[in-house]
N, C-alpha and C positions, 0 to 999 in steps of 0.2 A: 504493500500500500504506500509505503513511504517512497519507494522508487518511482511509483506511478505519479505521485504528487510532484516529485522533483522533475520528472520528464515533462509534465504539463507546464510547470513553471518555466523550464528551459525553452519549451516550444513558444510559450507566450512571449518570453523575453526576446527570442530570436525573431519572432514575427514582428514585434515592435521595432527591433533594430532594422530588419529588412524594409519595413514600411518607412522608417525614417530615412534610410539610405535611398529608397526610391523617390521620396519627396525631395531630398537633397539633389539627386541626379536630375529630376525634372526641373527643379528650380535653376540649376546650373545651365541645363539645356535651353530653358526659356530665356535666361539672361543672355546666353550666347546668341540665340536667335535674334533677340531684340537689338543687341549690339551689331550683329551682322546686317540686320535690316536698316538700322540707322546709318551704318557704314555705306550701304548701297545708296541710300538717299543722299548722304553727304557727297559721295562720289559723283552722283548724277548732278547735284548742284554745282560741284566743282567743275565738271565738264561743261555745264551750261555757261558758267561764268567765264571760263576760258574761251569758249566759242564766241560769246558775246564780245569780249575784249578784242579778239581777232577780227571779228566782223566790223567793229567800229573803226579799226585801224586800216583794214585792207579794202573795205567797201564804202563805208559811210564817209570817212574823211576825204578820200580823193574826190568824191562827188561834192561834198560840202566846199572844198577848196575852189570849185568853179563858180560858186555863188558870190555875188557882190556883198561886201561887208560881212564876211563870214568868220572873221577872226575870233570874235567872242564865242560863237557857236563851236568852232573847232577847238578852242582853248578849253571849253567846258568838257567836250568829249574826251580830249586827251587827258585832262586832269582826272576824270572818272576812270579812264582806262588805266592810268598809272596807279590809282588806288587799288583797283582789282589786281593788277599785276604784282604789286608789292605784297598783297595778301597771298596770292598764289605762290610767289617765289618763296615765301616763308614756309610753305607746306609741300614743296616739290622735291625734297631731298632724295626720295627713293624711286621716283618715276621718271625715267629718261625721256619719254615722250612729252611729259608735262614740262620738264626742264627745257627741252628744245622749244616747245611752243611759247613758253614765257620769254625765252631769250629772243625768239623771232619777233615777238610783239614789242619787246623793249627796243630792238633795233628799228622797227617801224616807227615807234614813238620818237626815237631820235631823229629819223628822217622828217617827220612832221614838225618837230620843234625847231630844227636848225640846219638840215642838210641844204647846202647852198644851191644845189641844182634842182630843187623842188620848190613849189609854192609852200613856204614855211611860215611858222609863227614868229620867226625872228628871235628865237631863244637858244642861241648856240651853246651857252653854258649848260642849260638843262639837257640839250641834245647829247653832249659828250658824256654827261652823267648817265643818261639812259644807255648809250653805247657801252659804257663801262660795265653797267649791270649785265648787259647781254653777254659780254665777253667773259665775265666772272662765272656766269652760269654755264657757258659752253666749256669752260675748263673742267667742269664736273662730268662731262659726257664725251670724252675724246673719241670714243669708238662708235658713237652714233653715226649712221650713214650720211647724214646731212650736216654734220657739225662743221666740216671743213669749208663747205660752200658758204654757210652763214657766217662763219668766223672771218673768211676772206672779205665778204661783203661788208661786214661791220667794221673791220679794220680800215677798209678803203674809205668808207663814209666818215669814220672818225678822222682819218687823215685829211679829208677834204674840209673838215670843220675845224681842225686844230688851230689853224692860223687865226681864225675868227675869235678864239678865246685866249690868244696870247701864248699859244704853245707851238710855235712853228717848228721847234726841234722834234716834234712827234711826227711831222708830215712825212719825212723821208723814211724812218724806220717802219711806220705803220703801212705805207704803200708797199715797201719791200716785203713786209710780212703778208700783206694781202696777196701779192703776186706769187710768193712762195707757197702759200696755202691753197690758192685758187685752183679749181679743177675745170674752169670754163675759159677756153682760150679767148672768146670774144670779150669777156669782162677784163681779162688780163691785158688785152691790147689797149683798152681805154685807160686802165690804171698805169700802164707804162708811159702813156702820154703825160699823165699827171705827175708821175715820178720824175720824168725828164724835166718838166717845168719846176718841180721842187728842187732838183739838183741845180738847175740854173739859178734859181733865186737864192740858194744857199752857197753859190760859188764853188760847187763840187764839180770841177771840170773833168777829172779823170773818170769818176763814175758816170758822168753824163756821156762822155765819149764812148765808154765801153758798152753802156746800155744802148745808145743810139745805133752803134754798128751792128750789134746783135739783133736789135729790133728791125733794122732795115733788111737784114738777111732773112729774118723770120717772116716778115711781110711779103717779101719777094717770093719766097718758097710757097707761102699760102696762096698767093695770087696766081701761081702757075697752075694750081688745081681748081681755083674758084675765081675766075676772071670777072664774075658778076658782082663781087663784093665791093660796091662803090665806097663804102665806109673805109675799108682797108686801103683802097687806092688813095683816098684823101689823106689818111693818116701817113701813109708812106711819103706822099709829096711833101707834107708838112715837115716830117723829120729830115728829108733830104735837103729842103731849103734851110733848115736850122743848122744842118751839118755843112752847108756850103756847096752841096752837090746840085747846082742850079740846072745844068743841062739834064741831069737824070730826073730832076723834079718836073721839068717841062715834058719829058717823055712820059712820065708817070701820069701827069694831068691829062695828056692826050689819051692815054689808055683808059683813064677814068671816065672821060667824056664818051669814048667809044663804048665802054661797058654800060654806061647809063642810057645810051641811045638804043640799046638792043631790047 
């Protein structure tokens, strides 16, 4: 009788323990589910904010720049985008795609604020700050397939803006970095034109000569296979004139006119 009572007591105790364990497990699972669901919601909001910031910069701002007296509107859009981007950058440490998207948007913000070859808001200091943020983020994702292209683009646009903020010493190294990093020959040709100008302004004759000679040979080789590239013909003529090859430049301009008439 005594052993039966002990068995019943043990069974009851075990049943209570099992029940408590089941409740604890269910509670844990429910908590995990709620955290997961909130995480999904947060990720969706995160993605939506990222997409909105990108659309403002790549679609809305170019259209707004065509409107008369649009500076205030564009300033408001860019300021809001910067607030979103700063928030996203603070939470993007483990997501390479997010890091890239935020860096891309920072670079576009820089263009809107002060890149001299675009309709800008005339804020070059804020522009180089935005470019710097983009470059710092790109350092975190060196193996992303699009990092090199964006890094080259951002360095080149920073170089174009550096003189406006009293940092002409950055123009040459940043154009050199852009050209070395770049994977698009068409972009590199334009940046080499700018780098030659920067060499000339800095009095760097030997680097100017070396780059101009190599650039002339590169353009001539390119035009042997693509004689319809009028932009390349024009660049070649400009460099030949600057290098003192006037007869060659005349021949090049004639070839450019012939290519343009076809």
